[in-house]
MMTF fields as JSON, N, C-alpha, C and O atoms, coordinates in Angstrom:
{
  "mmtfVersion": "1.0.0",
  "mmtfProducer": "UNKNOWN",
  "numBonds": 411,
  "numAtoms": 412,
  "numGroups": 103,
  "numChains": 1,
  "numModels": 1,
  "chainsPerModel": [1],
  "groupsPerChain": [103],
  "chainIdList": ["A"],
  "bondAtomList": [4, 2, 8, 6, 12, 10, 16, 14, 20, 18, 24, 22, 28, 26, 32, 30, 36, 34, 40, 38, 44, 42, 48, 46, 52, 50, 56, 54, 60, 58, 64, 62, 68, 66, 72, 70, 76, 74, 80, 78, 84, 82, 88, 86, 92, 90, 96, 94, 100, 98, 104, 102, 108, 106, 112, 110, 116, 114, 120, 118, 124, 122, 128, 126, 132, 130, 136, 134, 140, 138, 144, 142, 148, 146, 152, 150, 156, 154, 160, 158, 164, 162, 168, 166, 172, 170, 176, 174, 180, 178, 184, 182, 188, 186, 192, 190, 196, 194, 200, 198, 204, 202, 208, 206, 212, 210, 216, 214, 220, 218, 224, 222, 228, 226, 232, 230, 236, 234, 240, 238, 244, 242, 248, 246, 252, 250, 256, 254, 260, 258, 264, 262, 268, 266, 272, 270, 276, 274, 280, 278, 284, 282, 288, 286, 292, 290, 296, 294, 300, 298, 304, 302, 308, 306, 312, 310, 316, 314, 320, 318, 324, 322, 328, 326, 332, 330, 336, 334, 340, 338, 344, 342, 348, 346, 352, 350, 356, 354, 360, 358, 364, 362, 368, 366, 372, 370, 376, 374, 380, 378, 384, 382, 388, 386, 392, 390, 396, 394, 400, 398, 404, 402, 408, 406],
  "bondOrderList": [1, 1, 1, 1, 1, 1, 1, 1, 1, 1, 1, 1, 1, 1, 1, 1, 1, 1, 1, 1, 1, 1, 1, 1, 1, 1, 1, 1, 1, 1, 1, 1, 1, 1, 1, 1, 1, 1, 1, 1, 1, 1, 1, 1, 1, 1, 1, 1, 1, 1, 1, 1, 1, 1, 1, 1, 1, 1, 1, 1, 1, 1, 1, 1, 1, 1, 1, 1, 1, 1, 1, 1, 1, 1, 1, 1, 1, 1, 1, 1, 1, 1, 1, 1, 1, 1, 1, 1, 1, 1, 1, 1, 1, 1, 1, 1, 1, 1, 1, 1, 1, 1],
  "groupList": [{"groupName": "MET", "atomNameList": ["N", "CA", "C", "O"], "elementList": ["N", "C", "C", "O"], "formalChargeList": [0, 0, 0, 0], "bondAtomList": [1, 0, 2, 1, 3, 2], "bondOrderList": [1, 1, 2], "singleLetterCode": "M", "chemCompType": "L-PEPTIDE LINKING"}, {"groupName": "ILE", "atomNameList": ["N", "CA", "C", "O"], "elementList": ["N", "C", "C", "O"], "formalChargeList": [0, 0, 0, 0], "bondAtomList": [1, 0, 2, 1, 3, 2], "bondOrderList": [1, 1, 2], "singleLetterCode": "I", "chemCompType": "L-PEPTIDE LINKING"}, {"groupName": "PRO", "atomNameList": ["N", "CA", "C", "O"], "elementList": ["N", "C", "C", "O"], "formalChargeList": [0, 0, 0, 0], "bondAtomList": [1, 0, 2, 1, 3, 2], "bondOrderList": [1, 1, 2], "singleLetterCode": "P", "chemCompType": "L-PEPTIDE LINKING"}, {"groupName": "LYS", "atomNameList": ["N", "CA", "C", "O"], "elementList": ["N", "C", "C", "O"], "formalChargeList": [0, 0, 0, 0], "bondAtomList": [1, 0, 2, 1, 3, 2], "bondOrderList": [1, 1, 2], "singleLetterCode": "K", "chemCompType": "L-PEPTIDE LINKING"}, {"groupName": "LEU", "atomNameList": ["N", "CA", "C", "O"], "elementList": ["N", "C", "C", "O"], "formalChargeList": [0, 0, 0, 0], "bondAtomList": [1, 0, 2, 1, 3, 2], "bondOrderList": [1, 1, 2], "singleLetterCode": "L", "chemCompType": "L-PEPTIDE LINKING"}, {"groupName": "SER", "atomNameList": ["N", "CA", "C", "O"], "elementList": ["N", "C", "C", "O"], "formalChargeList": [0, 0, 0, 0], "bondAtomList": [1, 0, 2, 1, 3, 2], "bondOrderList": [1, 1, 2], "singleLetterCode": "S", "chemCompType": "L-PEPTIDE LINKING"}, {"groupName": "GLY", "atomNameList": ["N", "CA", "C", "O"], "elementList": ["N", "C", "C", "O"], "formalChargeList": [0, 0, 0, 0], "bondAtomList": [1, 0, 2, 1, 3, 2], "bondOrderList": [1, 1, 2], "singleLetterCode": "G", "chemCompType": "PEPTIDE LINKING"}, {"groupName": "CYS", "atomNameList": ["N", "CA", "C", "O"], "elementList": ["N", "C", "C", "O"], "formalChargeList": [0, 0, 0, 0], "bondAtomList": [1, 0, 2, 1, 3, 2], "bondOrderList": [1, 1, 2], "singleLetterCode": "C", "chemCompType": "L-PEPTIDE LINKING"}, {"groupName": "PHE", "atomNameList": ["N", "CA", "C", "O"], "elementList": ["N", "C", "C", "O"], "formalChargeList": [0, 0, 0, 0], "bondAtomList": [1, 0, 2, 1, 3, 2], "bondOrderList": [1, 1, 2], "singleLetterCode": "F", "chemCompType": "L-PEPTIDE LINKING"}, {"groupName": "THR", "atomNameList": ["N", "CA", "C", "O"], "elementList": ["N", "C", "C", "O"], "formalChargeList": [0, 0, 0, 0], "bondAtomList": [1, 0, 2, 1, 3, 2], "bondOrderList": [1, 1, 2], "singleLetterCode": "T", "chemCompType": "L-PEPTIDE LINKING"}, {"groupName": "ALA", "atomNameList": ["N", "CA", "C", "O"], "elementList": ["N", "C", "C", "O"], "formalChargeList": [0, 0, 0, 0], "bondAtomList": [1, 0, 2, 1, 3, 2], "bondOrderList": [1, 1, 2], "singleLetterCode": "A", "chemCompType": "L-PEPTIDE LINKING"}, {"groupName": "HIS", "atomNameList": ["N", "CA", "C", "O"], "elementList": ["N", "C", "C", "O"], "formalChargeList": [0, 0, 0, 0], "bondAtomList": [1, 0, 2, 1, 3, 2], "bondOrderList": [1, 1, 2], "singleLetterCode": "H", "chemCompType": "L-PEPTIDE LINKING"}, {"groupName": "ASP", "atomNameList": ["N", "CA", "C", "O"], "elementList": ["N", "C", "C", "O"], "formalChargeList": [0, 0, 0, 0], "bondAtomList": [1, 0, 2, 1, 3, 2], "bondOrderList": [1, 1, 2], "singleLetterCode": "D", "chemCompType": "L-PEPTIDE LINKING"}, {"groupName": "GLU", "atomNameList": ["N", "CA", "C", "O"], "elementList": ["N", "C", "C", "O"], "formalChargeList": [0, 0, 0, 0], "bondAtomList": [1, 0, 2, 1, 3, 2], "bondOrderList": [1, 1, 2], "singleLetterCode": "E", "chemCompType": "L-PEPTIDE LINKING"}, {"groupName": "VAL", "atomNameList": ["N", "CA", "C", "O"], "elementList": ["N", "C", "C", "O"], "formalChargeList": [0, 0, 0, 0], "bondAtomList": [1, 0, 2, 1, 3, 2], "bondOrderList": [1, 1, 2], "singleLetterCode": "V", "chemCompType": "L-PEPTIDE LINKING"}, {"groupName": "GLN", "atomNameList": ["N", "CA", "C", "O"], "elementList": ["N", "C", "C", "O"], "formalChargeList": [0, 0, 0, 0], "bondAtomList": [1, 0, 2, 1, 3, 2], "bondOrderList": [1, 1, 2], "singleLetterCode": "Q", "chemCompType": "L-PEPTIDE LINKING"}, {"groupName": "ASN", "atomNameList": ["N", "CA", "C", "O"], "elementList": ["N", "C", "C", "O"], "formalChargeList": [0, 0, 0, 0], "bondAtomList": [1, 0, 2, 1, 3, 2], "bondOrderList": [1, 1, 2], "singleLetterCode": "N", "chemCompType": "L-PEPTIDE LINKING"}, {"groupName": "TYR", "atomNameList": ["N", "CA", "C", "O"], "elementList": ["N", "C", "C", "O"], "formalChargeList": [0, 0, 0, 0], "bondAtomList": [1, 0, 2, 1, 3, 2], "bondOrderList": [1, 1, 2], "singleLetterCode": "Y", "chemCompType": "L-PEPTIDE LINKING"}, {"groupName": "ARG", "atomNameList": ["N", "CA", "C", "O"], "elementList": ["N", "C", "C", "O"], "formalChargeList": [0, 0, 0, 0], "bondAtomList": [1, 0, 2, 1, 3, 2], "bondOrderList": [1, 1, 2], "singleLetterCode": "R", "chemCompType": "L-PEPTIDE LINKING"}, {"groupName": "TRP", "atomNameList": ["N", "CA", "C", "O"], "elementList": ["N", "C", "C", "O"], "formalChargeList": [0, 0, 0, 0], "bondAtomList": [1, 0, 2, 1, 3, 2], "bondOrderList": [1, 1, 2], "singleLetterCode": "W", "chemCompType": "L-PEPTIDE LINKING"}],
  "groupTypeList": [0, 1, 2, 3, 3, 4, 4, 4, 5, 4, 0, 4, 5, 6, 0, 7, 8, 0, 5, 9, 5, 2, 10, 8, 10, 11, 6, 12, 13, 12, 11, 5, 6, 6, 10, 3, 2, 10, 10, 14, 5, 5, 9, 6, 0, 2, 9, 10, 13, 10, 3, 5, 13, 12, 8, 13, 4, 4, 10, 15, 0, 3, 6, 16, 9, 4, 15, 14, 17, 4, 12, 18, 17, 18, 12, 16, 5, 2, 14, 13, 3, 10, 15, 1, 13, 14, 13, 5, 6, 10, 1, 3, 10, 18, 1, 15, 14, 17, 7, 2, 19, 18, 14],
  "groupIdList": [1, 2, 3, 4, 5, 6, 7, 8, 9, 10, 11, 12, 13, 14, 15, 16, 17, 18, 19, 20, 21, 22, 23, 24, 25, 26, 27, 28, 29, 30, 31, 32, 33, 34, 35, 36, 37, 38, 39, 40, 41, 42, 43, 44, 45, 46, 47, 48, 49, 50, 51, 52, 53, 54, 55, 56, 57, 58, 59, 60, 61, 62, 63, 64, 65, 66, 67, 68, 69, 70, 71, 72, 73, 74, 75, 76, 77, 78, 79, 80, 81, 82, 83, 84, 85, 86, 87, 88, 89, 90, 91, 92, 93, 94, 95, 96, 97, 98, 99, 100, 101, 102, 103],
  "secStructList": [7, 7, 7, 2, 2, 2, 2, 2, 2, 2, 2, 2, 2, 2, 2, 2, 2, 2, 2, 7, 7, 7, 7, 7, 7, 7, 6, 6, 7, 7, 7, 1, 7, 7, 7, 7, 7, 7, 7, 7, 7, 6, 6, 7, 1, 7, 3, 3, 3, 3, 3, 7, 1, 1, 3, 3, 3, 3, 3, 3, 3, 7, 1, 1, 7, 3, 3, 3, 3, 3, 3, 3, 6, 6, 6, 7, 7, 7, 7, 6, 6, 7, 3, 3, 3, 3, 3, 3, 6, 6, 3, 3, 3, 3, 3, 3, 7, 7, 7, 6, 6, 7, 7],
  "xCoordList": [-9.476, -8.113, -6.947, -6.706, -5.738, -5.034, -3.934, -3.502, -3.428, -2.319, -0.977, -0.688, -0.222, 1.034, 2.028, 2.542, 2.115, 3.346, 2.548, 3.177, 1.344, 0.717, 0.774, 0.876, 0.707, 0.866, 2.135, 2.33, 3.11, 4.89, 4.559, 4.346, 4.536, 4.92, 4.257, 4.651, 3.301, 2.624, 3.113, 3.138, 3.68, 4.404, 5.996, 6.421, 6.599, 7.406, 7.39, 8.512, 6.56, 6.556, 6.343, 6.86, 5.221, 4.936, 6.07, 6.236, 7.174, 8.16, 9.536, 10.527, 9.181, 10.125, 9.518, 10.426, 8.376, 7.718, 7.88, 7.915, 7.966, 7.846, 9.723, 10.012, 10.672, 11.656, 12.317, 13.236, 11.98, 12.177, 11.942, 11.077, 12.575, 12.421, 12.214, 12.91, 11.523, 10.823, 11.777, 12.469, 12.131, 13.134, 12.518, 11.337, 13.356, 12.942, 13.714, 14.827, 13.069, 14.03, 15.014, 14.747, 16.08, 16.703, 17.55, 17.847, 17.971, 18.806, 17.94, 17.058, 18.402, 18.245, 19.164, 19.617, 19.591, 20.084, 19.673, 18.445, 19.943, 19.448, 19.538, 20.676, 18.43, 19.195, 18.25, 17.7, 18.25, 17.207, 18.613, 18.464, 19.508, 20.566, 21.505, 22.69, 21.086, 21.486, 22.174, 22.104, 23.141, 23.874, 24.926, 25.494, 25.328, 26.312, 27.492, 27.425, 28.651, 29.904, 30.05, 29.06, 30.946, 30.972, 32.053, 32.76, 31.966, 32.845, 34.417, 34.697, 35.041, 36.5, 37.316, 37.388, 37.766, 38.803, 40.032, 40.875, 39.817, 40.697, 42.085, 43.013, 42.206, 43.481, 44.227, 45.288, 44.081, 44.902, 45.272, 45.941, 44.744, 44.776, 44.011, 43.212, 43.608, 42.706, 41.695, 42.08, 40.499, 39.503, 38.223, 37.963, 37.498, 36.599, 35.835, 36.299, 34.244, 33.504, 32.186, 31.619, 31.584, 30.789, 29.402, 29.62, 28.188, 27.319, 26.033, 25.724, 25.395, 24.392, 23.5, 23.61, 22.582, 21.55, 22.028, 21.61, 22.849, 23.477, 25.107, 25.532, 25.648, 27.519, 27.615, 26.705, 28.564, 29.763, 31.31, 31.921, 31.74, 32.824, 33.678, 33.156, 34.979, 35.448, 37.282, 37.726, 37.862, 39.52, 40.034, 39.543, 41.303, 42.041, 43.39, 43.832, 44.039, 45.255, 46.247, 45.976, 47.309, 48.23, 49.602, 50.141, 50.219, 51.8, 51.201, 50.458, 51.839, 51.638, 50.466, 50.32, 49.777, 48.947, 47.234, 46.968, 46.468, 44.983, 44.656, 44.614, 44.283, 43.605, 41.804, 41.276, 41.319, 39.902, 39.307, 39.596, 38.123, 37.433, 35.862, 35.204, 35.33, 34.407, 33.253, 33.611, 32.029, 31.396, 29.99, 29.557, 29.073, 27.551, 27.139, 27.503, 26.242, 25.441, 25.073, 25.43, 24.007, 23.44, 23.998, 23.435, 24.905, 25.714, 27.431, 28.199, 27.733, 28.965, 30.278, 31.463, 29.639, 30.392, 31.645, 31.422, 32.518, 33.379, 33.106, 33.045, 32.907, 32.549, 34.026, 34.825, 33.964, 35.336, 34.995, 33.943, 36.744, 36.727, 35.882, 35.309, 35.469, 34.656, 35.926, 37.071, 35.393, 36.594, 35.968, 34.867, 36.966, 36.706, 37.825, 39.004, 37.212, 38.412, 38.106, 37.028, 39.532, 39.509, 40.043, 41.028, 39.627, 39.965, 40.263, 39.669, 41.404, 41.9, 42.784, 43.917, 41.578, 42.605, 42.954, 42.097, 44.248, 44.522, 44.911, 45.257, 44.874, 45.409, 43.655, 42.604, 44.152, 43.035, 43.348, 44.055, 42.627, 43.447, 42.328, 41.249, 42.799, 41.724, 42.246, 43.471, 41.841, 42.199, 41.809, 40.956, 42.455, 41.961, 41.722, 42.44, 40.226, 39.675, 40.516, 40.664, 40.915, 41.41, 40.503, 39.479, 40.846, 39.859, 40.729, 41.087, 40.944, 41.696, 41.147, 41.878, 39.921, 39.065, 38.333, 37.121, 39.162, 39.219, 39.689, 40.832, 38.96, 39.324, 39.84, 40.243],
  "yCoordList": [320.625, 320.568, 320.778, 321.958, 319.563, 319.937, 320.685, 320.699, 321.525, 321.947, 321.354, 320.215, 322.077, 321.373, 320.924, 319.824, 321.973, 321.757, 320.271, 319.259, 320.113, 319.433, 317.802, 316.751, 317.803, 316.915, 316.259, 315.044, 317.322, 317.024, 316.195, 314.983, 316.876, 316.594, 315.136, 314.526, 314.813, 313.466, 312.643, 311.467, 312.965, 312.029, 311.435, 310.288, 312.48, 312.314, 312.004, 312.134, 311.508, 310.913, 309.423, 308.468, 309.449, 307.722, 307.128, 306.012, 307.704, 307.249, 306.852, 306.175, 307.467, 307.399, 306.241, 305.473, 305.832, 304.731, 303.543, 302.428, 303.673, 302.552, 302.193, 300.997, 303.042, 302.643, 301.989, 301.227, 302.172, 301.485, 299.956, 299.479, 299.244, 297.48, 297.05, 297.59, 296.354, 295.819, 295.198, 294.593, 295.062, 294.237, 292.803, 292.594, 291.914, 290.141, 289.625, 289.982, 288.894, 288.104, 287.108, 286.908, 286.555, 285.938, 284.746, 285.004, 283.315, 282.883, 282.129, 282.634, 280.939, 280.674, 280.918, 280.021, 282.257, 282.753, 282.756, 282.693, 282.786, 282.493, 283.861, 284.253, 284.74, 286.139, 286.351, 287.377, 285.426, 285.081, 285.479, 285.343, 285.825, 285.696, 284.98, 285.311, 283.976, 283.086, 283.102, 284.156, 282.089, 282.102, 283.198, 283.333, 283.857, 284.634, 284.416, 283.605, 284.64, 284.086, 284.242, 284.748, 283.934, 284.045, 285.493, 285.856, 285.964, 287.606, 286.847, 285.776, 287.445, 287.111, 288.238, 289.452, 287.638, 288.613, 289.254, 288.6, 290.533, 291.36, 291.445, 292.121, 290.972, 291.066, 290.026, 290.192, 288.803, 288.103, 287.012, 285.998, 287.399, 286.74, 285.895, 286.676, 284.667, 283.375, 283.987, 284.163, 284.287, 284.938, 284.072, 283.098, 284.254, 283.608, 284.481, 285.283, 284.081, 285.008, 284.407, 283.605, 284.714, 284.093, 285.111, 285.964, 284.722, 285.864, 284.925, 283.804, 285.778, 285.351, 286.279, 287.38, 286.065, 287.385, 288.424, 289.565, 287.775, 288.914, 289.555, 290.707, 288.527, 288.472, 288.675, 288.28, 289.229, 288.767, 288.617, 289.243, 287.643, 287.259, 286.906, 286.313, 287.308, 287.585, 287.362, 287.785, 286.704, 285.544, 285.793, 285.623, 286.305, 286.531, 286.002, 285.987, 285.579, 285.027, 286.051, 286.953, 286.217, 287.322, 287.063, 287.541, 285.93, 285.487, 284.05, 283.16, 284.267, 282.954, 283.33, 282.615, 284.318, 284.753, 284.68, 285.01, 284.349, 284.532, 285.358, 285.323, 286.46, 287.81, 287.328, 286.804, 287.573, 287.468, 288.656, 289.011, 289.473, 290.301, 289.825, 289.036, 290.701, 289.748, 291.153, 291.902, 291.298, 292.39, 292.396, 291.398, 293.111, 292.699, 293.458, 294.527, 292.514, 292.896, 294.171, 294.995, 294.304, 295.83, 296.905, 297.964, 296.873, 298.564, 298.503, 299.438, 297.228, 296.947, 297.025, 297.101, 296.977, 297.171, 296.211, 295.228, 296.503, 294.841, 294.206, 294.806, 292.903, 292.192, 291.87, 290.935, 292.956, 292.843, 291.505, 290.985, 291.14, 289.461, 288.626, 288.06, 288.217, 286.989, 286.176, 286.618, 284.428, 283.623, 282.575, 282.032, 282.412, 281.757, 280.683, 280.813, 279.576, 278.564, 278.293, 278.478, 277.704, 277.339, 276.307, 276.094, 275.45, 273.895, 273.737, 274.394, 272.654, 272.698, 271.467, 271.353, 270.24, 269.089, 268.624, 268.387, 268.503, 267.834, 269.372, 269.367, 270.543, 271.343, 272.242, 272.532, 272.396, 273.453, 274.578, 274.376, 275.629, 276.869, 277.561, 277.534, 278.496, 279.542, 280.734, 280.808, 281.422, 282.648, 284.382, 284.47, 285.274, 286.468, 287.371, 287.637, 287.851, 288.513, 290.228, 291.249, 289.727, 291.053, 292.859, 292.941, 293.626, 294.79, 296.23, 296.935, 296.484, 297.672, 298.709, 299.692, 298.884, 300.398, 300.409, 300.624, 300.14, 300.841, 302.168, 302.472, 303.056, 304.454, 304.55, 305.626],
  "zCoordList": [0.214, 0.046, 0.674, 0.93, 1.164, 1.985, 1.431, 0.279, 2.831, 2.345, 2.073, 2.441, 1.475, 0.634, 1.856, 2.058, 2.501, 4.105, 4.445, 4.135, 5.0, 5.901, 4.947, 5.579, 3.655, 2.643, 2.669, 2.675, 2.687, 2.535, 3.863, 3.826, 4.924, 6.089, 6.677, 7.671, 5.904, 6.393, 5.501, 5.866, 4.006, 3.526, 3.931, 3.793, 4.401, 5.23, 6.127, 6.616, 6.934, 8.32, 8.062, 8.642, 6.785, 6.438, 6.133, 6.624, 5.237, 4.974, 5.792, 5.521, 6.708, 8.055, 8.826, 9.143, 9.236, 9.703, 8.845, 9.366, 7.76, 6.608, 6.952, 7.013, 7.12, 6.722, 7.734, 7.434, 8.985, 10.169, 10.23, 9.496, 10.965, 10.777, 12.35, 13.211, 12.592, 13.946, 14.585, 13.766, 15.615, 16.635, 16.674, 16.954, 16.391, 16.53, 17.707, 18.094, 18.106, 19.328, 18.402, 17.217, 19.003, 17.969, 18.835, 20.001, 18.191, 19.336, 20.564, 21.259, 20.604, 22.611, 23.494, 24.206, 23.568, 24.403, 25.876, 25.817, 26.863, 28.161, 28.748, 29.008, 29.028, 29.794, 31.112, 31.51, 31.489, 32.865, 34.206, 35.421, 33.71, 34.856, 35.343, 35.313, 35.815, 36.338, 37.221, 37.854, 37.75, 38.927, 39.133, 38.049, 39.84, 40.057, 40.334, 41.258, 40.106, 40.14, 41.914, 42.443, 42.642, 43.944, 43.962, 43.022, 44.923, 45.478, 45.441, 45.977, 44.905, 45.289, 46.246, 46.051, 47.079, 48.378, 47.21, 46.597, 47.174, 46.704, 47.684, 47.239, 48.625, 49.703, 49.642, 50.243, 49.058, 48.853, 49.933, 49.737, 51.02, 52.066, 52.658, 53.173, 53.02, 53.358, 54.422, 55.578, 54.062, 54.663, 55.186, 54.48, 56.166, 56.307, 57.287, 58.097, 56.989, 57.689, 58.223, 57.48, 59.51, 59.65, 60.574, 61.435, 60.112, 61.047, 61.477, 61.071, 62.441, 62.789, 63.1, 62.56, 63.901, 64.031, 65.484, 65.683, 66.234, 66.895, 66.59, 66.681, 66.274, 65.63, 64.338, 63.609, 63.892, 62.954, 63.382, 64.248, 62.552, 62.786, 61.445, 60.501, 61.448, 60.359, 61.06, 62.128, 60.177, 60.173, 58.947, 57.83, 59.363, 58.349, 58.627, 59.776, 57.641, 57.622, 57.642, 56.851, 58.281, 57.937, 58.454, 59.453, 57.289, 57.884, 58.603, 58.188, 59.761, 60.683, 61.807, 62.798, 61.612, 62.516, 61.953, 60.797, 62.637, 62.597, 63.117, 64.347, 62.417, 63.283, 63.206, 62.225, 64.121, 64.416, 65.089, 66.232, 63.994, 64.46, 64.777, 64.099, 66.31, 66.181, 66.75, 67.659, 66.121, 66.563, 66.646, 66.07, 67.129, 67.277, 66.017, 65.526, 65.666, 64.359, 64.217, 63.375, 65.499, 65.08, 65.31, 65.033, 65.722, 65.494, 65.488, 65.714, 65.186, 64.934, 65.829, 65.505, 67.086, 68.206, 68.822, 69.529, 68.572, 69.319, 70.427, 71.5, 70.315, 71.406, 72.565, 72.525, 73.457, 74.168, 75.115, 75.487, 75.365, 76.339, 75.905, 76.836, 74.652, 74.221, 74.262, 74.353, 74.148, 74.244, 73.319, 73.416, 72.362, 71.212, 71.066, 71.394, 70.498, 70.242, 68.757, 68.194, 68.092, 66.825, 66.733, 67.439, 65.945, 65.646, 64.189, 63.333, 63.858, 62.58, 62.791, 63.26, 62.107, 62.448, 63.836, 64.688, 64.024, 65.757, 66.41, 67.592, 65.771, 66.414, 67.07, 66.498, 68.463, 68.757, 70.178, 71.166, 69.858, 70.412, 70.714, 70.122, 72.148, 72.445, 71.892, 71.981, 71.5, 70.659, 71.583, 72.466, 71.21, 71.733, 70.533, 69.569, 70.956, 69.769, 69.506, 70.178, 68.067, 67.796, 67.668, 66.989, 68.114, 67.819, 67.537, 68.481, 66.49, 66.386, 66.465, 66.585, 66.437, 66.202, 67.394, 67.416, 68.604, 69.515, 69.935, 69.594, 70.656, 70.764, 72.196, 72.637]
}
């Protein structure tokens, strides 16, 4: 004979399992992730960047001034005395690299 407490707990467990409903997939929704939106600059300034195995370059327009940051990719150290030319349409200019992190 099965004790009453065991029988009661088995009955309650069975009722709990019977009252739950399985989860089913629905609709034709694509959950694969797809293309992610492009990152937006929060500075509000026109910004451009370029990277290579050796260097990183960041250019920002601040008013009428184009500030250019150039550093070595492996350790973020500035590339001093670099010679960079900027060209836009008919304008071509040699610029000085901006190194605000100088100690």
